[in-house]
N, CA, C and O atoms as a printed pandas DataFrame, in Angstrom:
     atom_number atom_name residue_name chain_id  residue_number  x_coord  y_coord  z_coord
0              1         N          VAL        A               1   54.420  -17.122   12.877
1              2        CA          VAL        A               1   54.673  -15.707   12.693
2              3         C          VAL        A               1   56.015  -15.468   11.993
3              4         O          VAL        A               1   56.141  -14.517   11.223
4              5         N          ILE        A               2   57.011  -16.310   12.246
5              6        CA          ILE        A               2   58.347  -16.076   11.698
6              7         C          ILE        A               2   58.374  -16.262   10.182
7              8         O          ILE        A               2   58.926  -15.420    9.473
8              9         N          ASP        A               3   57.792  -17.344    9.673
9             10        CA          ASP        A               3   57.851  -17.591    8.229
10            11         C          ASP        A               3   57.151  -16.511    7.405
11            12         O          ASP        A               3   57.707  -16.087    6.392
12            13         N          PRO        A               4   55.950  -16.043    7.793
13            14        CA          PRO        A               4   55.343  -14.957    7.008
14            15         C          PRO        A               4   56.203  -13.690    6.986
15            16         O          PRO        A               4   56.271  -13.003    5.967
16            17         N          VAL        A               5   56.850  -13.384    8.098
17            18        CA          VAL        A               5   57.735  -12.214    8.133
18            19         C          VAL        A               5   58.921  -12.439    7.200
19            20         O          VAL        A               5   59.322  -11.535    6.467
20            21         N          ARG        A               6   59.474  -13.638    7.232
21            22        CA          ARG        A               6   60.616  -13.948    6.353
22            23         C          ARG        A               6   60.226  -13.791    4.886
23            24         O          ARG        A               6   60.974  -13.207    4.102
24            25         N          HIS        A               7   59.063  -14.306    4.516
25            26        CA          HIS        A               7   58.611  -14.178    3.125
26            27         C          HIS        A               7   58.370  -12.710    2.767
27            28         O          HIS        A               7   58.687  -12.276    1.659
28            29         N          GLY        A               8   57.811  -11.954    3.702
29            30        CA          GLY        A               8   57.608  -10.522    3.475
30            31         C          GLY        A               8   58.920   -9.780    3.287
31            32         O          GLY        A               8   59.014   -8.863    2.471
32            33         N          MET        A               9   59.931  -10.181    4.048
33            34        CA          MET        A               9   61.255   -9.566    3.899
34            35         C          MET        A               9   61.819   -9.821    2.504
35            36         O          MET        A               9   62.365   -8.915    1.875
36            37         N          VAL        A              10   61.688  -11.047    2.029
37            38        CA          VAL        A              10   62.205  -11.399    0.701
38            39         C          VAL        A              10   61.483  -10.588   -0.375
39            40         O          VAL        A              10   62.114  -10.055   -1.287
40            41         N          LEU        A              11   60.165  -10.499   -0.263
41            42        CA          LEU        A              11   59.403   -9.728   -1.249
42            43         C          LEU        A              11   59.801   -8.261   -1.225
43            44         O          LEU        A              11   60.030   -7.657   -2.273
44            45         N          ALA        A              12   59.884   -7.690   -0.028
45            46        CA          ALA        A              12   60.250   -6.273    0.087
46            47         C          ALA        A              12   61.632   -6.022   -0.507
47            48         O          ALA        A              12   61.818   -5.077   -1.274
48            49         N          ALA        A              13   62.589   -6.855   -0.158
49            50        CA          ALA        A              13   63.953   -6.667   -0.666
50            51         C          ALA        A              13   64.007   -6.830   -2.182
51            52         O          ALA        A              13   64.702   -6.076   -2.864
52            53         N          SER        A              14   63.280   -7.806   -2.708
53            54        CA          SER        A              14   63.310   -8.038   -4.158
54            55         C          SER        A              14   62.657   -6.898   -4.929
55            56         O          SER        A              14   62.900   -6.729   -6.124
56            57         N          GLN        A              15   61.827   -6.116   -4.243
57            58        CA          GLN        A              15   61.182   -4.963   -4.871
58            59         C          GLN        A              15   61.907   -3.657   -4.548
59            60         O          GLN        A              15   61.403   -2.570   -4.830
60            61         N          GLY        A              16   63.096   -3.779   -3.952
61            62        CA          GLY        A              16   63.889   -2.595   -3.666
62            63         C          GLY        A              16   63.507   -1.857   -2.398
63            64         O          GLY        A              16   63.944   -0.727   -2.184
64            65         N          ARG        A              17   62.706   -2.476   -1.563
65            66        CA          ARG        A              17   62.262   -1.837   -0.318
66            67         C          ARG        A              17   63.072   -2.387    0.855
67            68         O          ARG        A              17   62.538   -3.051    1.742
68            69         N          LEU        A              18   64.362   -2.096    0.836
69            70        CA          LEU        A              18   65.278   -2.611    1.851
70            71         C          LEU        A              18   64.901   -2.144    3.250
71            72         O          LEU        A              18   64.961   -2.923    4.200
72            73         N          THR        A              19   64.518   -0.897    3.383
73            74        CA          THR        A              19   64.146   -0.372    4.700
74            75         C          THR        A              19   62.977   -1.156    5.278
75            76         O          THR        A              19   62.956   -1.448    6.474
76            77         N          GLU        A              20   62.016   -1.494    4.448
77            78        CA          GLU        A              20   60.863   -2.274    4.905
78            79         C          GLU        A              20   61.290   -3.679    5.339
79            80         O          GLU        A              20   60.809   -4.193    6.349
80            81         N          ALA        A              21   62.184   -4.289    4.583
81            82        CA          ALA        A              21   62.678   -5.625    4.942
82            83         C          ALA        A              21   63.415   -5.573    6.272
83            84         O          ALA        A              21   63.228   -6.439    7.127
84            85         N          ARG        A              22   64.251   -4.561    6.445
85            86        CA          ARG        A              22   64.992   -4.410    7.698
86            87         C          ARG        A              22   64.057   -4.159    8.874
87            88         O          ARG        A              22   64.233   -4.737    9.946
88            89         N          THR        A              23   63.071   -3.305    8.674
89            90        CA          THR        A              23   62.128   -2.983    9.748
90            91         C          THR        A              23   61.368   -4.226   10.188
91            92         O          THR        A              23   61.175   -4.449   11.383
92            93         N          ALA        A              24   60.939   -5.032    9.229
93            94        CA          ALA        A              24   60.216   -6.267    9.562
94            95         C          ALA        A              24   61.107   -7.200   10.366
95            96         O          ALA        A              24   60.665   -7.786   11.354
96            97         N          PHE        A              25   62.363   -7.341    9.944
97            98        CA          PHE        A              25   63.294   -8.200   10.673
98            99         C          PHE        A              25   63.531   -7.681   12.083
99           100         O          PHE        A              25   63.445   -8.439   13.050
100          101         N          GLU        A              26   63.826   -6.402   12.203
101          102        CA          GLU        A              26   64.133   -5.827   13.517
102          103         C          GLU        A              26   62.947   -5.932   14.467
103          104         O          GLU        A              26   63.131   -6.181   15.659
104          105         N          ALA        A              27   61.729   -5.745   13.954
105          106        CA          ALA        A              27   60.540   -5.851   14.802
106          107         C          ALA        A              27   60.383   -7.265   15.341
107          108         O          ALA        A              27   60.091   -7.454   16.522
108          109         N          LEU        A              28   60.576   -8.249   14.487
109          110        CA          LEU        A              28   60.443   -9.639   14.922
110          111         C          LEU        A              28   61.596  -10.040   15.830
111          112         O          LEU        A              28   61.379  -10.677   16.861
112          113         N          ALA        A              29   62.811   -9.678   15.463
113          114        CA          ALA        A              29   63.981  -10.036   16.267
114          115         C          ALA        A              29   63.943   -9.345   17.622
115          116         O          ALA        A              29   64.425   -9.890   18.615
116          117         N          GLY        A              30   63.376   -8.152   17.664
117          118        CA          GLY        A              30   63.287   -7.421   18.924
118          119         C          GLY        A              30   62.487   -8.160   19.977
119          120         O          GLY        A              30   62.701   -7.971   21.174
120          121         N          ALA        A              31   61.567   -9.000   19.535
121          122        CA          ALA        A              31   60.766   -9.798   20.471
122          123         C          ALA        A              31   61.532  -11.021   20.952
123          124         O          ALA        A              31   61.113  -11.681   21.903
124          125         N          GLY        A              32   62.651  -11.329   20.303
125          126        CA          GLY        A              32   63.445  -12.495   20.683
126          127         C          GLY        A              32   62.897  -13.768   20.065
127          128         O          GLY        A              32   61.821  -13.785   19.467
128          129         N          PHE        A              33   63.663  -14.825   20.227
129          130        CA          PHE        A              33   63.283  -16.124   19.692
130          131         C          PHE        A              33   63.214  -17.107   20.852
131          132         O          PHE        A              33   64.248  -17.547   21.354
132          133         N          PRO        A              34   62.002  -17.457   21.282
133          134        CA          PRO        A              34   61.853  -18.370   22.417
134          135         C          PRO        A              34   62.446  -19.747   22.119
135          136         O          PRO        A              34   62.621  -20.110   20.956
136          137         N          PRO        A              35   62.752  -20.509   23.162
137          138        CA          PRO        A              35   63.259  -21.872   22.964
138          139         C          PRO        A              35   62.322  -22.672   22.062
139          140         O          PRO        A              35   61.099  -22.584   22.171
140          141         N          GLY        A              36   62.916  -23.437   21.187
141          142        CA          GLY        A              36   62.141  -24.281   20.292
142          143         C          GLY        A              36   61.800  -23.631   18.962
143          144         O          GLY        A              36   61.225  -24.280   18.087
144          145         N          THR        A              37   62.148  -22.357   18.796
145          146        CA          THR        A              37   61.824  -21.683   17.534
146          147         C          THR        A              37   63.002  -21.631   16.568
147          148         O          THR        A              37   62.898  -21.026   15.502
148          149         N          GLN        A              38   64.117  -22.257   16.927
149          150        CA          GLN        A              38   65.298  -22.157   16.074
150          151         C          GLN        A              38   65.068  -22.721   14.676
151          152         O          GLN        A              38   65.712  -22.276   13.726
152          153         N          ARG        A              39   64.175  -23.680   14.527
153          154        CA          ARG        A              39   63.924  -24.233   13.192
154          155         C          ARG        A              39   63.330  -23.185   12.253
155          156         O          ARG        A              39   63.438  -23.307   11.033
156          157         N          TYR        A              40   62.704  -22.158   12.824
157          158        CA          TYR        A              40   62.169  -21.050   12.035
158          159         C          TYR        A              40   63.094  -19.834   12.087
159          160         O          TYR        A              40   63.243  -19.116   11.098
160          161         N          ALA        A              41   63.708  -19.612   13.238
161          162        CA          ALA        A              41   64.554  -18.428   13.428
162          163         C          ALA        A              41   65.827  -18.498   12.593
163          164         O          ALA        A              41   66.260  -17.481   12.052
164          165         N          LEU        A              42   66.429  -19.665   12.478
165          166        CA          LEU        A              42   67.680  -19.766   11.713
166          167         C          LEU        A              42   67.481  -19.437   10.232
167          168         O          LEU        A              42   68.292  -18.698    9.674
168          169         N          PRO        A              43   66.439  -19.951    9.568
169          170        CA          PRO        A              43   66.209  -19.515    8.185
170          171         C          PRO        A              43   65.902  -18.015    8.086
171          172         O          PRO        A              43   66.271  -17.371    7.103
172          173         N          LEU        A              44   65.233  -17.464    9.092
173          174        CA          LEU        A              44   64.972  -16.021    9.107
174          175         C          LEU        A              44   66.286  -15.247    9.179
175          176         O          LEU        A              44   66.485  -14.288    8.433
176          177         N          LEU        A              45   67.173  -15.657   10.069
177          178        CA          LEU        A              45   68.467  -14.992   10.207
178          179         C          LEU        A              45   69.303  -15.146    8.934
179          180         O          LEU        A              45   69.999  -14.215    8.528
180          181         N          ARG        A              46   69.234  -16.313    8.314
181          182        CA          ARG        A              46   69.940  -16.535    7.044
182          183         C          ARG        A              46   69.398  -15.595    5.977
183          184         O          ARG        A              46   70.164  -15.009    5.213
184          185         N          THR        A              47   68.081  -15.450    5.926
185          186        CA          THR        A              47   67.458  -14.553    4.957
186          187         C          THR        A              47   67.864  -13.109    5.202
187          188         O          THR        A              47   68.162  -12.381    4.255
188          189         N          ALA        A              48   67.879  -12.688    6.462
189          190        CA          ALA        A              48   68.286  -11.314    6.782
190          191         C          ALA        A              48   69.727  -11.068    6.351
191          192         O          ALA        A              48   70.040  -10.015    5.796
192          193         N          ALA        A              49   70.601  -12.033    6.604
193          194        CA          ALA        A              49   72.003  -11.896    6.200
194          195         C          ALA        A              49   72.125  -11.874    4.680
195          196         O          ALA        A              49   72.926  -11.118    4.131
196          197         N          MET        A              50   71.339  -12.695    4.004
197          198        CA          MET        A              50   71.373  -12.757    2.547
198          199         C          MET        A              50   70.902  -11.433    1.936
199          200         O          MET        A              50   71.485  -10.949    0.966
200          201         N          ILE        A              51   69.858  -10.861    2.504
201          202        CA          ILE        A              51   69.350   -9.577    2.016
202          203         C          ILE        A              51   70.424   -8.502    2.166
203          204         O          ILE        A              51   70.644   -7.696    1.262
204          205         N          GLU        A              52   71.084   -8.504    3.316
205          206        CA          GLU        A              52   72.152   -7.517    3.538
206          207         C          GLU        A              52   73.309   -7.735    2.566
207          208         O          GLU        A              52   73.884   -6.774    2.056
208          209         N          ALA        A              53   73.644   -8.977    2.314
209          210        CA          ALA        A              53   74.737   -9.267    1.381
210          211         C          ALA        A              53   74.370   -8.834   -0.034
211          212         O          ALA        A              53   75.199   -8.272   -0.751
212          213         N          ASP        A              54   73.134   -9.094   -0.432
213          214        CA          ASP        A              54   72.691   -8.703   -1.773
214          215         C          ASP        A              54   72.672   -7.186   -1.945
215          216         O          ASP        A              54   72.868   -6.681   -3.050
216          217         N          ALA        A              55   72.438   -6.463   -0.855
217          218        CA          ALA        A              55   72.341   -4.997   -0.912
218          219         C          ALA        A              55   73.688   -4.305   -0.710
219          220         O          ALA        A              55   73.770   -3.079   -0.781
220          221         N          ARG        A              56   74.724   -5.067   -0.463
221          222        CA          ARG        A              56   76.044   -4.482   -0.220
222          223         C          ARG        A              56   76.464   -3.607   -1.396
223          224         O          ARG        A              56   76.340   -3.994   -2.558
224          225         N          GLY        A              57   76.956   -2.436   -1.071
225          226        CA          GLY        A              57   77.401   -1.504   -2.098
226          227         C          GLY        A              57   76.361   -0.482   -2.500
227          228         O          GLY        A              57   76.698    0.522   -3.128
228          229         N          LEU        A              58   75.108   -0.710   -2.154
229          230        CA          LEU        A              58   74.076    0.281   -2.449
230          231         C          LEU        A              58   74.169    1.396   -1.409
231          232         O          LEU        A              58   74.196    1.115   -0.211
232          233         N          PRO        A              59   74.217    2.643   -1.839
233          234        CA          PRO        A              59   74.367    3.740   -0.876
234          235         C          PRO        A              59   73.310    3.725    0.229
235          236         O          PRO        A              59   73.627    3.976    1.391
236          237         N          ALA        A              60   72.073    3.434   -0.124
237          238        CA          ALA        A              60   71.002    3.432    0.874
238          239         C          ALA        A              60   71.135    2.282    1.865
239          240         O          ALA        A              60   70.538    2.315    2.941
240          241         N          ALA        A              61   71.908    1.275    1.509
241          242        CA          ALA        A              61   72.031    0.091    2.365
242          243         C          ALA        A              61   73.079    0.248    3.452
243          244         O          ALA        A              61   73.097   -0.530    4.405
244          245         N          GLU        A              62   73.942    1.229    3.329
245          246        CA          GLU        A              62   75.059    1.345    4.270
246          247         C          GLU        A              62   74.645    1.830    5.649
247          248         O          GLU        A              62   75.282    1.486    6.645
248          249         N          ALA        A              63   73.586    2.623    5.717
249          250        CA          ALA        A              63   73.135    3.134    7.014
250          251         C          ALA        A              63   72.689    1.979    7.904
251          252         O          ALA        A              63   71.901    1.131    7.488
252          253         N          ASP        A              64   73.188    1.955    9.098
253          254        CA          ASP        A              64   72.816    0.959   10.119
254          255         C          ASP        A              64   73.266   -0.470    9.809
255          256         O          ASP        A              64   72.939   -1.384   10.566
256          257         N          ARG        A              65   73.996   -0.686    8.734
257          258        CA          ARG        A              65   74.421   -2.048    8.375
258          259         C          ARG        A              65   75.236   -2.721    9.483
259          260         O          ARG        A              65   74.936   -3.861    9.837
260          261         N          PRO        A              66   76.258   -2.058   10.046
261          262        CA          PRO        A              66   77.051   -2.744   11.080
262          263         C          PRO        A              66   76.210   -3.191   12.276
263          264         O          PRO        A              66   76.421   -4.277   12.816
264          265         N          GLU        A              67   75.269   -2.360   12.681
265          266        CA          GLU        A              67   74.411   -2.718   13.812
266          267         C          GLU        A              67   73.516   -3.896   13.464
267          268         O          GLU        A              67   73.308   -4.788   14.287
268          269         N          LEU        A              68   72.991   -3.902   12.258
269          270        CA          LEU        A              68   72.105   -4.988   11.840
270          271         C          LEU        A              68   72.868   -6.305   11.725
271          272         O          LEU        A              68   72.367   -7.351   12.138
272          273         N          LEU        A              69   74.066   -6.258   11.170
273          274        CA          LEU        A              69   74.871   -7.483   11.072
274          275         C          LEU        A              69   75.243   -7.994   12.461
275          276         O          LEU        A              69   75.275   -9.202   12.695
276          277         N          ALA        A              70   75.523   -7.076   13.376
277          278        CA          ALA        A              70   75.825   -7.482   14.759
278          279         C          ALA        A              70   74.605   -8.121   15.411
279          280         O          ALA        A              70   74.738   -9.080   16.171
280          281         N          LEU        A              71   73.422   -7.597   15.120
281          282        CA          LEU        A              71   72.183   -8.174   15.659
282          283         C          LEU        A              71   71.987   -9.594   15.130
283          284         O          LEU        A              71   71.646  -10.499   15.891
284          285         N          ILE        A              72   72.197   -9.788   13.844
285          286        CA          ILE        A              72   72.064  -11.129   13.254
286          287         C          ILE        A              72   73.057  -12.084   13.915
287          288         O          ILE        A              72   72.704  -13.210   14.266
288          289         N          ARG        A              73   74.291  -11.634   14.080
289          290        CA          ARG        A              73   75.312  -12.474   14.734
290          291         C          ARG        A              73   74.910  -12.838   16.160
291          292         O          ARG        A              73   75.034  -13.991   16.572
292          293         N          ARG        A              74   74.433  -11.855   16.902
293          294        CA          ARG        A              74   74.076  -12.094   18.302
294          295         C          ARG        A              74   72.954  -13.125   18.413
295          296         O          ARG        A              74   73.037  -14.048   19.224
296          297         N          TYR        A              75   71.922  -12.976   17.613
297          298        CA          TYR        A              75   70.818  -13.933   17.680
298          299         C          TYR        A              75   71.248  -15.314   17.209
299          300         O          TYR        A              75   70.824  -16.322   17.775
300          301         N          THR        A              76   72.080  -15.370   16.185
301          302        CA          THR        A              76   72.565  -16.670   15.706
302          303         C          THR        A              76   73.365  -17.368   16.792
303          304         O          THR        A              76   73.200  -18.565   17.024
304          305         N          LYS        A              77   74.222  -16.623   17.448
305          306        CA          LYS        A              77   75.071  -17.190   18.503
306          307         C          LYS        A              77   74.243  -17.739   19.662
307          308         O          LYS        A              77   74.634  -18.721   20.292
308          309         N          ASN        A              78   73.107  -17.112   19.945
309          310        CA          ASN        A              78   72.304  -17.495   21.103
310          311         C          ASN        A              78   71.336  -18.645   20.840
311          312         O          ASN        A              78   70.716  -19.151   21.775
312          313         N          LEU        A              79   71.199  -19.059   19.598
313          314        CA          LEU        A              79   70.271  -20.153   19.295
314          315         C          LEU        A              79   70.977  -21.500   19.404
315          316         O          LEU        A              79   72.110  -21.644   18.944
316          317         N          PRO        A              80   70.315  -22.488   20.011
317          318        CA          PRO        A              80   70.923  -23.821   20.077
318          319         C          PRO        A              80   70.946  -24.461   18.689
319          320         O          PRO        A              80   69.986  -24.360   17.926
320          321         N          MET        A              81   72.047  -25.110   18.387
321          322        CA          MET        A              81   72.200  -25.773   17.086
322          323         C          MET        A              81   72.603  -27.220   17.315
323          324         O          MET        A              81   73.684  -27.654   16.918
324          325         N          LEU        A              82   71.714  -27.951   17.963
325          326        CA          LEU        A              82   71.997  -29.321   18.369
326          327         C          LEU        A              82   71.781  -30.336   17.252
327          328         O          LEU        A              82   72.279  -31.459   17.323
328          329         N          VAL        A              83   71.050  -29.944   16.237
329          330        CA          VAL        A              83   70.736  -30.832   15.121
330          331         C          VAL        A              83   71.608  -30.412   13.932
331          332         O          VAL        A              83   71.788  -29.215   13.706
332          333         N          PRO        A              84   72.148  -31.355   13.176
333          334        CA          PRO        A              84   73.055  -30.985   12.082
334          335         C          PRO        A              84   72.501  -29.936   11.115
335          336         O          PRO        A              84   73.246  -29.056   10.681
336          337         N          VAL        A              85   71.233  -30.006   10.774
337          338        CA          VAL        A              85   70.701  -29.016    9.829
338          339         C          VAL        A              85   70.680  -27.621   10.455
339          340         O          VAL        A              85   70.857  -26.630    9.747
340          341         N          TRP        A              86   70.469  -27.528   11.757
341          342        CA          TRP        A              86   70.509  -26.212   12.415
342          343         C          TRP        A              86   71.934  -25.673   12.397
343          344         O          TRP        A              86   72.150  -24.488   12.145
344          345         N          ALA        A              87   72.895  -26.537   12.662
345          346        CA          ALA        A              87   74.302  -26.124   12.604
346          347         C          ALA        A              87   74.670  -25.692   11.182
347          348         O          ALA        A              87   75.444  -24.752   10.998
348          349         N          ALA        A              88   74.117  -26.376   10.182
349          350        CA          ALA        A              88   74.380  -26.005    8.791
350          351         C          ALA        A              88   73.856  -24.602    8.498
351          352         O          ALA        A              88   74.505  -23.820    7.804
352          353         N          HIS        A              89   72.687  -24.297    9.029
353          354        CA          HIS        A              89   72.166  -22.934    8.862
354          355         C          HIS        A              89   73.122  -21.925    9.486
355          356         O          HIS        A              89   73.344  -20.852    8.926
356          357         N          GLY        A              90   73.683  -22.257   10.632
357          358        CA          GLY        A              90   74.640  -21.366   11.281
358          359         C          GLY        A              90   75.856  -21.102   10.411
359          360         O          GLY        A              90   76.328  -19.968   10.331
360          361         N          VAL        A              91   76.366  -22.140    9.759
361          362        CA          VAL        A              91   77.525  -21.990    8.867
362          363         C          VAL        A              91   77.143  -21.145    7.647
363          364         O          VAL        A              91   77.923  -20.310    7.190
364          365         N          PHE        A              92   75.947  -21.371    7.134
365          366        CA          PHE        A              92   75.460  -20.604    5.983
366          367         C          PHE        A              92   75.311  -19.127    6.366
367          368         O          PHE        A              92   75.672  -18.242    5.590
368          369         N          ILE        A              93   74.782  -18.868    7.558
369          370        CA          ILE        A              93   74.637  -17.487    8.038
370          371         C          ILE        A              93   76.005  -16.822    8.130
371          372         O          ILE        A              93   76.161  -15.667    7.734
372          373         N          ASP        A              94   76.991  -17.540    8.648
373          374        CA          ASP        A              94   78.349  -16.983    8.727
374          375         C          ASP        A              94   78.866  -16.597    7.338
375          376         O          ASP        A              94   79.485  -15.546    7.177
376          377         N          ALA        A              95   78.615  -17.435    6.349
377          378        CA          ALA        A              95   79.064  -17.141    4.984
378          379         C          ALA        A              95   78.357  -15.908    4.435
379          380         O          ALA        A              95   78.984  -15.056    3.806
380          381         N          GLU        A              96   77.059  -15.814    4.670
381          382        CA          GLU        A              96   76.310  -14.648    4.184
382          383         C          GLU        A              96   76.754  -13.373    4.894
383          384         O          GLU        A              96   76.840  -12.316    4.270
384          385         N          LEU        A              97   77.036  -13.463    6.191
385          386        CA          LEU        A              97   77.522  -12.284    6.914
386          387         C          LEU        A              97   78.878  -11.843    6.366
387          388         O          LEU        A              97   79.134  -10.648    6.213
388          389         N          ALA        A              98   79.734  -12.802    6.074
389          390        CA          ALA        A              98   81.030  -12.458    5.478
390          391         C          ALA        A              98   80.831  -11.802    4.110
391          392         O          ALA        A              98   81.529  -10.847    3.768
392          393         N          ARG        A              99   79.885  -12.312    3.339
393          394        CA          ARG        A              99   79.594  -11.708    2.027
394          395         C          ARG        A              99   79.055  -10.296    2.198
395          396         O          ARG        A              99   79.399   -9.403    1.423
396          397         N          ALA        A             100   78.215  -10.087    3.206
397          398        CA          ALA        A             100   77.664   -8.751    3.468
398          399         C          ALA        A             100   78.761   -7.759    3.832
399          400         O          ALA        A             100   78.633   -6.560    3.587
400          401         N          GLU        A             101   79.834   -8.268    4.416
401          402        CA          GLU        A             101   80.958   -7.411    4.809
402          403         C          GLU        A             101   82.052   -7.363    3.747
403          404         O          GLU        A             101   83.031   -6.631    3.891
404          405         N          GLY        A             102   81.885   -8.139    2.688
405          406        CA          GLY        A             102   82.887   -8.169    1.627
406          407         C          GLY        A             102   84.127   -8.962    1.985
407          408         O          GLY        A             102   85.193   -8.748    1.409
408          409         N          THR        A             103   83.993   -9.882    2.938
409          410        CA          THR        A             103   85.154  -10.660    3.388
410          411         C          THR        A             103   85.001  -12.157    3.139
411          412         O          THR        A             103   85.798  -12.953    3.636
412          413         N          ASP        A             104   83.982  -12.545    2.372
413          414        CA          ASP        A             104   83.777  -13.978    2.155
414          415         C          ASP        A             104   84.861  -14.539    1.243
415          416         O          ASP        A             104   85.438  -13.842    0.409
416          417         N          THR        A             105   85.106  -15.812    1.436
417          418        CA          THR        A             105   86.098  -16.541    0.651
418          419         C          THR        A             105   85.451  -17.826    0.143
419          420         O          THR        A             105   84.382  -18.202    0.624
420          421         N          PRO        A             106   86.070  -18.503   -0.809
421          422        CA          PRO        A             106   85.543  -19.798   -1.231
422          423         C          PRO        A             106   85.411  -20.772   -0.052
423          424         O          PRO        A             106   84.529  -21.631   -0.051
424          425         N          GLY        A             107   86.281  -20.638    0.938
425          426        CA          GLY        A             107   86.202  -21.511    2.105
426          427         C          GLY        A             107   84.904  -21.363    2.873
427          428         O          GLY        A             107   84.370  -22.349    3.381
428          429         N          HIS        A             108   84.388  -20.145    2.966
429          430        CA          HIS        A             108   83.097  -19.942    3.630
430          431         C          HIS        A             108   82.017  -20.779    2.947
431          432         O          HIS        A             108   81.232  -21.467    3.599
432          433         N          TRP        A             109   81.999  -20.702    1.622
433          434        CA          TRP        A             109   80.954  -21.387    0.864
434          435         C          TRP        A             109   81.173  -22.895    0.821
435          436         O          TRP        A             109   80.208  -23.659    0.793
436          437         N          ALA        A             110   82.418  -23.326    0.815
437          438        CA          ALA        A             110   82.702  -24.764    0.865
438          439         C          ALA        A             110   82.213  -25.348    2.185
439          440         O          ALA        A             110   81.628  -26.431    2.209
440          441         N          ARG        A             111   82.450  -24.632    3.284
441          442        CA          ARG        A             111   81.979  -25.105    4.593
442          443         C          ARG        A             111   80.453  -25.140    4.638
443          444         O          ARG        A             111   79.868  -26.068    5.197
444          445         N          ALA        A             112   79.807  -24.128    4.050
445          446        CA          ALA        A             112   78.343  -24.101    4.044
446          447         C          ALA        A             112   77.786  -25.264    3.225
447          448         O          ALA        A             112   76.850  -25.937    3.655
448          449         N          ALA        A             113   78.361  -25.498    2.052
449          450        CA          ALA        A             113   77.896  -26.606    1.208
450          451         C          ALA        A             113   78.122  -27.941    1.894
451          452         O          ALA        A             113   77.257  -28.816    1.859
452          453         N          GLU        A             114   79.272  -28.097    2.512
453          454        CA          GLU        A             114   79.584  -29.347    3.209
454          455         C          GLU        A             114   78.646  -29.567    4.391
455          456         O          GLU        A             114   78.247  -30.699    4.665
456          457         N          ALA        A             115   78.299  -28.507    5.082
457          458        CA          ALA        A             115   77.432  -28.630    6.260
458          459         C          ALA        A             115   76.052  -29.153    5.888
459          460         O          ALA        A             115   75.440  -29.910    6.642
460          461         N          PHE        A             116   75.568  -28.746    4.722
461          462        CA          PHE        A             116   74.254  -29.218    4.295
462          463         C          PHE        A             116   74.363  -30.587    3.658
463          464         O          PHE        A             116   73.355  -31.152    3.233
């Protein structure tokens, strides 16, 4: 269920339907991520953060942005990252969240690249 939603979010965002992408994410995230789903949930959270970062500066994107970024952070924090690739996704999500807030630095991206 997670991957089809993630792909739908990417399509919606690429077609300018940010509200639809956000709604799909919030509906899925609202159900939570059961143990063992982090291999799917982390790429979903990365995609949600990336969509928000790409939409930064668009007037329609500013509504509810802080709450959505906080939701992404909360779910990322609660997922176990015991495997290096999962931890790498966490670092990548942090970089995308910083980009969404306009606070990213080359260091964010260097850490993300190094993690992978």
